[in-house]
N, C-alpha and C positions, 0 to 999 in steps of 0.2 A: 548552119546558117539559119536565122529565125524567120518564121513565115511573115509576110507582110501584113496578114491580117490576123488578128488574133480576137475573136469575138467571144462572148459568154459560153461557159461550157454546154448549158443545157440549150437543146435545140429550140425549145418553145420560146425562150427568152431572145434567142437570135431572131425567130419571126417577128416577134412583137417590136424589135427595135427598128425605129423610123428615123431617117435623116432627111430633112427638107432644107435645112439652112447651116451653113458652115462658116465660121470665122477663121481666115487664114491670118496669121499673125507675122504678116509681111506686107511691104507696099503694094498697091495696086499694080498689076503689069502696065507697062507704058502702051503695049499694043493689043489691040482685039484679038491678034492671032494667037494670043497665049493659049496653050493647051487647057488652062483652068477653065475658059469660057466655052470651049468644047466639052469639057466635062460637066459643066452646069447645064447645058443644052441637052446633053445625052441622058442625064439623070433627072433632068427637070427640078435642080435644087437651087437655092439661093446662095452664092457666094459673096460674102464680104471680106474686104481687106483692110486691115489696120495695122502698121508696124507698131509692136510692143517696144521695140528698142531702136536705138540709132547708134551708129559707130562713129565716135570722133577719133581721128587720127592724131598722133602725137607729132610734133614738129621734128624735124632733123635736129635742131637744137636741143630739145627735150631727150631725144634718142642718144645724142652724143654724150649726155650726163651720165649714162649708163655705163660708159667706158667700155663699150662693146667694139673691137677692132674686127670687122666683118672679115678682112683678108686673111685673119688668123684661123679662119674656120674652113672647114672642106664640105660641110653639109649643112642643110636646115629642114626643119620639119614643119610641114603645113598641115593644120587641120582644118582649115576652111579659106574661101576664096577671100574673105576679109584679109587674112594674114599674107596671102599672095600680093594683093593690092598694095597693102600698106608697106610691105617689104620693099617692093621695087619703088613704090614712091619715094620713101625715105632714101633708098640708095640714090635715086635721082636728085633729090633735094641736096645730098651731101656730095653729089658729083663723085659717086663711087661706082666704079664699073665692076660688076660681079664677075668673077673668074668664069670662064668657059668649063673649067674642071669642077665647078661647084656641083654637089650631088643633091638630089631634092627627094624628100621622103613624105609622102603623102597620104592623107586618110582615106581617100577613096580616088577611083579612077577619074571621076569628075574633076576633081581638085586638080590632080596631075594634068589632065589634058587642058584644063584652064591656064597652065603655064606657058602654053603656046603662044598666048598673048604678050609673053615678054621674053622668051628665050626661044632657041632653035632647039625643038624637042627631040631628044635622042633618049632610046630606051635604056643605055648604059649608065645615065645619070639621073634618070627618074624612076623612082619606085612608088608602089602604091599597096595598101592593105588590099588583099585579094577580095575579101568579104566586107570591106567598108568599116570594120571594127577597130577599136584601139588595139586589141588582142592581136589582131592581124598585122596591125603596122608596127608593134612591139617585136613581132616575130620577123618582120623584115628588118627592122634596125638592129636587130640581135645577130643578123648575119654580116653586118658592117660595123663591128664594135671598134674598129680603129679609127673611125672618121671623128672628127671634131665638130660637134653640132651646134647649131643656133637653134633654140626653141623659143618661137615667138609667143607670147602669152598676153592676156589682156592686164588689164591693172588689178585684176581681181585675186587670184591665188594660183597654187601650185596644181599640178594634175599629175595623172598616173604616169603619163610619159616620162616626166620629170624624175618620178620616183623610181622608174625603171631604169633611166640612166645612172642615177645615184647608186641604186643597187648593185649594178654591173661595172661600176667604176669607169664609165663611158664619158669622156671629156665633154663637157658642154655649157653653154650660157644662155640663161633666159632673158630674152629681151622683148620688153613692152614696146608694141608697135602702135597700139589704138587702145581705146577705153569705151566701154559700153555704157549707155545711159539710158535709164527708162523713159518711155514718152507716156504722154497722159493718156490713160485708157478708160477714165471714168465715163466718157459719153458712149463708147461703142460698148461698155459692159452693162449699160442700161437696156441693152437689146438681148433678148433671150435666143441662145443658138442651141441647136440639136448637137453641134460638134464644134470643137476647137483643134486647131493644128499649130503646133510648135516647131520652130526650126533651130533653137538655140535654148540652151539652159537657162540664158538670162531672161528670155521671154518668160519661161515658167516662173522665175523669181519675180519678174513684174508683176505678174498676176497675183501672187501671194504678198507681194508689197502692197498691192492695191487694196486686196481683201485677204487678210491673214487666216479668216474662218472660212476661206472658200471650200465648199463642198461640191463633189462632182456629181453625186446623185445619179440620174440617168444619163448625163452628158457623155458623147462619146469623144475620145481624145486620141489625137494621132502625133506622131513625133518623127523628125527627119534627122538621122545621124545617132550614133551610139551614145554620145554625151548627153544629147537632148532626151533620149529615151530614158537613160538612167536617172535624169534630173526628174523626169515625170514620175518615175517608180518612187525615187527617194522621197518624194512629197508624199507618198501613200496614195497616189492616184493609179487607177487602172488605166493600161495602155491598150487601145484597141487596134490602131493602125500603126505599123512601124515600117520605116523605109530607111535606106535602101534595102533590097533583098534580090536575091537570084531573079525571082519572078516580077519584081517591081523595083527597078533602079531608081525611079523618081517619085515623089510624093503624088503627083498625078496619077501614075499608073497603079500606085498602092490604093489610093481613093478610089479609082475606078473598079478595081479587084473588089474592094470591100462592100461598095455601094451596090455592086451587081449581086454580091453574096447575100445581102440582106433582103433583097428582092424576091429570092427564090423561096 
């Protein structure tokens, strides 16, 4: 399991690192009781929120064109809450009742627990990666190779889960449930921040679409989720704060540990 915080190797560089402003690439929380605001007060930092991306759900009619008969499948893979929301939304639109025997394979325990919003949660049909990684999820799927999987995807491209299913001759169908679209970030990027936190690979892509020559320089970068972390590093950026982890299941807890650490 990776540690939630990964700072510079040299102690002197760590001590010189200061973070007084953070850009969270998600919408501002609707309630002031959000732990983000507690974090800001505790560490006396400025937190700004700006969603880098928006999710546009496909209609039931658009999904039907993909010729996927949900009734033919025994399991579904969820790598985000977006996928959970849009899967059940489409099922409702199509007036399709999901079988009680359907099995759910989730990237994290948090996504698995989110299913309680839609189903009667039973451990024998809900599985998740022990460490929140794609490798952990593939390990779980590997123990259930006889299932027929629906793999929700965006309108972008294939991923390592699909590659794994193909390699092991596991029956599956990719279904696009929603598409990602970039928001205008020109105004918010006029402000200088000490740190920026990403929650989706598409948010990282939005940054480079806006500024292909973006340089990290001394900026601290955080990422939530294994695919987001990989996207950050694939772009040649240094990843300083990574979640979830054993000691930091949420981004707020990871930031708390990081900010406390650089004050020492």
